[in-house]
C-alpha positions as CSV (number, residue, x, y, z in Angstrom):
1,X,30.0,-12.9,-11.4
2,X,31.8,-11.7,-8.3
3,X,30.5,-8.2,-8.9
4,X,26.9,-9.4,-9.1
5,X,27.3,-11.4,-5.9
6,X,28.8,-8.4,-4.1
7,X,25.9,-6.3,-5.4
8,X,23.3,-8.8,-4.1
9,X,25.1,-8.9,-0.8
10,X,25.2,-5.1,-0.5
11,X,21.4,-5.0,-1.4
12,X,20.7,-7.6,1.3
13,X,22.7,-5.6,3.9
14,X,20.9,-2.4,3.0
15,X,17.5,-4.1,3.3
16,X,18.4,-5.6,6.6
17,X,19.6,-2.3,7.9
18,X,16.5,-0.6,6.7
19,X,14.3,-3.2,8.5
20,X,16.3,-2.6,11.7
21,X,15.8,1.1,11.4
22,X,12.0,0.6,10.9
23,X,11.8,-1.7,13.9
24,X,13.7,0.7,16.1
25,X,11.5,3.6,15.0
26,X,8.4,1.6,15.6
27,X,9.6,0.7,19.1
28,X,10.4,4.4,19.7
29,X,6.9,5.4,18.6
30,X,5.3,3.0,21.2
31,X,7.2,4.8,24.0
32,X,6.4,8.2,25.5
33,X,3.2,9.5,26.9
34,X,0.5,6.9,26.9
35,X,-3.0,7.5,25.7
36,X,-5.9,7.5,28.1
37,X,-6.9,4.1,29.5
38,X,-10.3,4.3,27.7
39,X,-8.6,4.8,24.4
40,X,-6.2,1.8,24.7
41,X,-8.6,-0.6,26.3
42,X,-9.3,-2.3,23.0
43,X,-5.6,-2.7,22.3
44,X,-5.1,-4.3,25.7
45,X,-8.1,-6.6,25.3
46,X,-6.7,-7.7,21.9
47,X,-3.3,-8.4,23.3
48,X,-4.7,-10.4,26.2
49,X,-6.8,-12.5,23.8
50,X,-3.7,-13.3,21.7
51,X,-1.7,-14.1,24.8
52,X,-4.3,-16.5,26.1
53,X,-4.5,-18.3,22.8
54,X,-0.7,-18.6,22.7
55,X,-0.5,-20.0,26.2
56,X,-3.2,-22.5,25.4
57,X,-1.5,-23.8,22.2
58,X,2.0,-23.9,23.7
59,X,1.1,-26.1,26.6
60,X,3.2,-29.3,26.5
61,X,5.3,-28.1,23.6
62,X,8.6,-29.2,25.2
63,X,7.5,-32.8,25.2
64,X,6.9,-32.9,21.4
65,X,9.4,-33.8,18.7
66,X,11.1,-31.1,16.8
67,X,8.8,-31.2,13.7
68,X,5.8,-31.2,16.0
69,X,7.2,-28.2,18.0
70,X,7.7,-26.2,14.8
71,X,4.2,-27.0,13.6
72,X,2.8,-26.0,17.0
73,X,4.7,-22.7,17.0
74,X,3.4,-21.9,13.5
75,X,-0.2,-22.7,14.5
76,X,0.2,-20.8,17.7
77,X,1.3,-17.7,15.9
78,X,-1.6,-18.0,13.4
79,X,-4.2,-18.5,16.2
80,X,-2.8,-15.6,18.2
81,X,-3.0,-13.3,15.2
82,X,-6.6,-14.4,14.6
83,X,-7.5,-13.8,18.2
84,X,-6.0,-10.4,18.1
85,X,-7.9,-9.4,14.9
86,X,-11.1,-10.6,16.5
87,X,-10.8,-7.9,19.1
88,X,-9.2,-5.3,16.9
89,X,-10.9,-2.0,15.8
90,X,-9.9,-1.1,12.3
91,X,-9.8,2.7,12.0
92,X,-7.9,5.8,10.8
93,X,-4.6,4.7,12.3
94,X,-4.4,1.4,10.5
95,X,-5.8,2.7,7.2
96,X,-3.2,5.5,6.9
97,X,-0.3,3.1,7.6
98,X,-1.7,0.5,5.1
99,X,-2.1,3.3,2.4
100,X,1.4,4.5,3.1
101,X,3.0,1.1,2.8
102,X,0.8,0.1,-0.2
103,X,2.0,3.2,-2.1
104,X,5.6,2.3,-1.6
105,X,5.4,-1.5,-1.9
106,X,3.2,-1.3,-5.0
107,X,5.6,1.1,-6.7
108,X,8.6,-1.1,-5.9
109,X,6.9,-4.3,-7.2
110,X,5.7,-2.6,-10.4
111,X,9.2,-1.2,-11.2
112,X,10.8,-4.6,-10.5
113,X,8.1,-6.3,-12.6
114,X,8.6,-3.9,-15.6
115,X,12.4,-4.4,-15.4
116,X,12.2,-8.2,-15.3
117,X,9.5,-8.5,-18.0
118,X,10.2,-5.6,-20.3
119,X,13.7,-4.4,-19.3
120,X,12.3,-0.9,-18.5
121,X,13.9,1.2,-15.7
122,X,11.6,4.2,-16.0
123,X,10.2,6.1,-13.1
124,X,6.6,5.0,-12.5
125,X,5.8,7.1,-9.4
126,X,2.3,8.6,-9.1
127,X,3.0,11.7,-7.0
128,X,5.3,14.7,-7.2
129,X,6.9,14.1,-3.9
130,X,8.3,10.8,-2.6
131,X,8.3,7.2,-3.9
132,X,4.6,6.7,-3.9
133,X,2.0,5.2,-6.3
134,X,-1.4,6.1,-4.9
135,X,-3.2,3.6,-7.1
136,X,-1.6,0.8,-5.1
137,X,-2.2,2.6,-1.9
138,X,-5.9,2.9,-2.5
139,X,-6.0,-0.7,-3.7
140,X,-4.3,-1.9,-0.5
141,X,-6.7,0.2,1.6
142,X,-9.9,-0.9,-0.1
143,X,-8.8,-4.5,0.0
144,X,-8.0,-4.3,3.7
145,X,-11.3,-2.7,4.6
146,X,-13.3,-5.1,2.5
147,X,-11.3,-8.2,3.4
148,X,-11.4,-7.3,7.1
149,X,-15.1,-7.2,6.9
150,X,-15.3,-10.5,4.9
151,X,-13.1,-12.1,7.5
152,X,-15.6,-11.3,10.2
153,X,-18.3,-12.9,8.1
154,X,-16.1,-16.0,7.3
155,X,-16.2,-15.4,3.6
156,X,-15.2,-18.3,1.3
157,X,-12.2,-18.1,-0.9
158,X,-14.2,-17.8,-4.1
159,X,-16.2,-14.9,-2.6
160,X,-13.0,-13.1,-1.7
161,X,-11.6,-13.7,-5.2
162,X,-14.7,-12.3,-7.0
163,X,-15.0,-9.3,-4.8
164,X,-11.3,-8.5,-5.2
165,X,-11.7,-8.7,-8.9
166,X,-14.6,-6.2,-8.8
167,X,-12.6,-3.9,-6.5
168,X,-9.6,-3.9,-8.7
169,X,-11.6,-3.4,-11.9
170,X,-13.6,-0.5,-10.4
171,X,-10.4,1.1,-9.1
172,X,-8.6,0.9,-12.4
173,X,-11.7,2.1,-14.4
174,X,-12.4,5.1,-12.1
175,X,-8.7,6.1,-11.9
176,X,-8.1,5.7,-15.7
177,X,-11.3,7.5,-16.6
178,X,-10.7,10.3,-14.1
179,X,-7.2,10.9,-15.4
180,X,-8.4,11.0,-19.1
181,X,-11.4,13.2,-18.4
182,X,-9.9,15.7,-16.0
183,X,-6.3,16.0,-17.3
184,X,-6.3,14.3,-20.7
185,X,-3.7,12.0,-19.2
186,X,-2.9,8.3,-19.7
187,X,-0.7,6.2,-17.4
188,X,-1.7,2.8,-18.9
189,X,-4.0,1.3,-21.5
190,X,-5.1,-2.2,-22.3
191,X,-6.7,-1.5,-25.7
192,X,-3.9,-3.4,-27.4
193,X,-4.8,-6.6,-25.4
194,X,-7.3,-9.0,-27.0
195,X,-9.1,-9.5,-23.6
196,X,-9.6,-5.9,-22.8
197,X,-13.0,-4.9,-21.5
198,X,-12.4,-1.1,-21.5
199,X,-9.4,1.0,-22.2
200,X,-8.3,0.5,-18.5
201,X,-9.7,-2.9,-17.6
202,X,-8.8,-6.3,-19.0
203,X,-9.8,-9.8,-17.9
204,X,-6.2,-11.0,-17.3
205,X,-5.7,-8.2,-14.8
206,X,-9.0,-8.8,-13.1
207,X,-7.8,-12.3,-12.5
208,X,-4.6,-10.9,-11.1
209,X,-6.6,-8.6,-8.8
210,X,-8.6,-11.7,-7.6
211,X,-5.4,-13.6,-6.8
212,X,-4.0,-10.5,-5.1
213,X,-7.1,-10.0,-3.0
214,X,-7.2,-13.6,-1.9
215,X,-3.5,-13.6,-1.0
216,X,-3.9,-10.3,0.7
217,X,-6.8,-11.5,2.8
218,X,-5.4,-14.8,3.8
219,X,-1.6,-14.3,3.9
220,X,-0.6,-10.6,4.0
221,X,-3.3,-8.7,5.9
222,X,-3.6,-10.7,9.1
223,X,0.1,-10.4,10.1
224,X,0.4,-6.9,8.7
225,X,-2.5,-5.6,10.9
226,X,-1.2,-7.5,13.8
227,X,2.1,-5.8,13.6
228,X,0.6,-2.4,13.0
229,X,-1.7,-3.0,16.0
230,X,-3.7,-0.3,17.7
231,X,-2.2,3.0,19.0
232,X,-1.2,3.2,22.6
233,X,1.0,6.3,22.7
234,X,0.7,9.9,21.6
235,X,3.8,9.5,19.4
236,X,2.0,7.0,17.3
237,X,-1.0,9.2,16.7
238,X,1.2,12.3,16.0
239,X,3.2,10.3,13.5
240,X,0.1,9.0,11.6
241,X,-1.4,12.5,11.5
242,X,1.8,13.9,10.1
243,X,1.9,11.2,7.4
244,X,-1.7,11.7,6.5
245,X,-1.2,15.5,6.2
246,X,1.9,14.9,4.0
247,X,0.2,12.5,1.7
248,X,-2.9,14.7,1.4
249,X,-0.6,17.6,0.4
250,X,1.3,15.4,-2.0
251,X,-1.9,14.3,-3.7
252,X,-3.3,17.8,-3.9
253,X,0.0,19.2,-5.3
254,X,0.1,16.5,-7.9
255,X,-3.4,17.3,-9.1
256,X,-2.4,21.0,-9.2
257,X,0.6,20.1,-11.4
258,X,-1.5,18.0,-13.7
259,X,-4.1,20.7,-14.0
260,X,-1.5,23.3,-14.9
261,X,0.2,21.0,-17.4
262,X,-3.2,20.5,-19.2
263,X,-3.8,24.2,-19.1
264,X,-0.4,25.0,-20.5
265,X,-0.9,22.6,-23.3
266,X,-4.2,24.4,-24.1
267,X,-2.5,27.8,-24.0
268,X,-4.2,29.0,-20.8
269,X,-1.9,31.3,-18.8
270,X,-1.5,31.2,-15.0
271,X,-4.3,33.3,-13.4
272,X,-2.8,33.8,-9.9
273,X,0.5,33.7,-8.0
274,X,0.2,30.0,-7.0
275,X,-0.3,28.9,-10.6
276,X,2.7,31.0,-11.6
277,X,4.7,29.3,-8.9
278,X,3.6,25.9,-10.2
279,X,4.5,26.7,-13.7
280,X,8.0,27.9,-12.6
281,X,8.8,24.9,-10.4
282,X,6.9,22.1,-12.0
283,X,7.6,22.6,-15.6
284,X,6.8,20.3,-18.6
285,X,10.4,19.0,-18.3
286,X,9.9,18.1,-14.6
287,X,6.6,16.3,-15.4
288,X,8.3,14.4,-18.2
289,X,11.2,13.3,-16.1
290,X,9.1,12.6,-13.0
291,X,6.2,10.7,-14.6
292,X,8.0,8.8,-17.4
293,X,5.2,6.4,-18.1
294,X,2.6,9.1,-18.3
295,X,1.0,10.7,-21.3
296,X,-0.7,14.1,-20.8
297,X,-2.5,16.0,-23.5
298,X,-1.3,13.7,-26.2
299,X,2.4,14.3,-25.7
300,X,4.4,11.2,-24.5
301,X,6.4,11.9,-21.4
């Protein structure tokens, strides 16, 4: 019992320290050489809009009772975020960060979910380098782009729910079909479920995608985009460019490894120096240990 409590305390301290490091790094990125005034005008306009809303809502707050003050602060934060998003331009900078965070957060949630529900502690990563699952990254990105647009059109909750179901179903179908067709690989299957629609799509998970999309649009996305903000310094742009290059290289290398794994299973030898290098460094044993929930070429990893 004591050991469990100490473990939880240690985890909490690690998480708190990690959050502090991220905040410090984010503050550091905002410093340094500023972008041209024309490039940051939208960011300044959005910040000014949020500040005006906050000043309006906080007038007379000191004269209110404690519960009323708390309610006013919560409403003020919500209104300020909405005002900021009204002026925000959603572009490459925000999309890359959302994809990056989605890859990591989705993987973490999936591994925790599998441990709690099935007792599994297997690696469920989707790329050869780093703790990333691109399926969740693409899901978070698509939901953000679509939900941001639906927000501008004041979409109703049921509309967001249905569109999110469609996005999730299409994403799972395309990903599952592509893996099976291109690499004879399988990361998941719903064929054993009574409500499956295809091998990779099931009604229960479409419902889950709908709930996820509605939650993302109304609860997660607004404060997330508000905290990501718009770039105002060269450090921020350089960081995002480096992250995007790394992720692109990671995805490309993963596809190369899968391609060579499929070729090796078919008895096709390496045809050039790069393929030889892949065969030497990303062996069948590496693939099996790295992608423990993946089946390639009919062999369970």
